[in-house]
Wavefront OBJ file of the C-alpha trace (Angstrom):
o trace
v 63.965 152.186 67.305
v 62.726 154.290 70.190
v 62.161 153.299 73.773
v 59.006 151.193 74.148
v 56.242 152.389 76.464
v 56.324 149.979 79.406
v 54.030 151.768 81.864
v 51.260 149.502 83.113
v 52.971 146.270 82.111
v 53.922 143.493 84.494
v 57.606 143.799 85.374
v 58.538 140.469 83.769
v 56.744 141.416 80.530
v 58.509 144.798 80.468
v 61.900 143.159 80.984
v 61.231 140.732 78.115
v 60.320 143.609 75.790
v 63.506 145.466 76.732
v 65.565 142.333 76.157
v 64.119 141.929 72.657
v 64.567 145.611 71.782
v 67.730 147.155 70.354
v 68.543 148.884 73.642
v 71.891 147.727 74.989
v 71.304 148.711 78.581
v 70.402 146.963 81.790
v 67.366 148.628 83.378
v 67.560 150.063 86.858
v 64.570 148.812 88.869
v 63.256 150.979 91.698
v 60.503 149.567 93.904
v 57.901 152.019 95.210
v 55.924 151.178 98.333
v 53.031 153.603 98.962
v 51.781 153.998 102.542
v 48.681 151.946 101.709
v 50.884 148.936 100.958
v 51.909 148.458 104.574
v 50.943 144.988 105.662
v 50.904 143.545 102.141
v 53.029 140.426 102.051
v 55.350 140.274 99.062
v 54.602 137.354 96.818
v 51.103 136.808 98.232
v 48.778 137.212 95.236
v 50.676 140.357 94.210
v 52.158 141.360 90.885
v 54.692 144.089 90.180
v 53.804 146.561 87.452
v 55.746 149.424 85.918
v 54.297 152.732 87.097
v 56.985 155.051 85.672
v 59.875 154.919 83.269
v 62.570 157.434 82.470
v 66.060 157.742 81.069
v 68.732 158.468 83.676
v 72.487 159.077 83.415
v 74.418 157.302 80.698
v 71.210 156.489 78.834
v 70.157 153.846 81.338
v 66.420 153.266 81.650
v 64.880 153.399 85.112
v 61.692 151.456 85.809
v 59.716 152.346 88.918
v 57.533 149.412 89.922
v 54.869 148.917 92.551
v 53.013 145.866 93.812
v 49.322 145.433 93.079
v 46.895 142.842 94.344
v 46.153 140.338 91.630
v 42.524 139.254 91.699
v 41.662 136.865 88.887
v 38.252 137.510 87.424
v 35.543 135.176 88.553
v 33.334 135.147 85.494
v 30.482 133.479 87.356
v 30.050 136.575 89.522
v 30.024 138.902 86.486
v 27.234 137.233 84.528
v 24.627 139.774 83.452
v 21.303 139.434 85.187
v 18.300 139.970 82.928
v 14.791 140.237 84.193
v 12.328 138.237 82.219
v 9.804 140.314 80.371
v 6.267 139.285 80.751
l 1 2 3 4 5 6 7 8 9 10 11 12 13 14 15 16 17 18 19 20 21 22 23 24 25 26 27 28 29 30 31 32 33 34 35 36 37 38 39 40 41 42 43 44 45 46 47 48 49 50 51 52 53 54 55 56 57 58 59 60 61 62 63 64 65 66 67 68 69 70 71 72 73 74 75 76 77 78 79 80 81 82 83 84 85 86
C-alpha cells in the first residue's frame, strides 16, 4: 500500500488515516504560520489542516499543517432568492 494523500485534510483525520494504514512510522508534524496569521488565537474557531506532505530521512512522513478559520455554513444565508414571474 502506498502513502495516502493527506493534503487538505484536518490534522486529526490525517493522523487517523495514517494510524489505520500499513505505515509503521510516527509522522513529524511541522506547523506553518503565514504572516497573515498574526493575531489569530490558537484554538479560537480554528482548525489545523495538512498543507504539505513529504517523506524525509528514514522513511518518516512529514506533515506541514496550518491553521484556518472554521466558519460553519449558515444555510439560512445561502438560500437562493428567486424573483416571482408575473
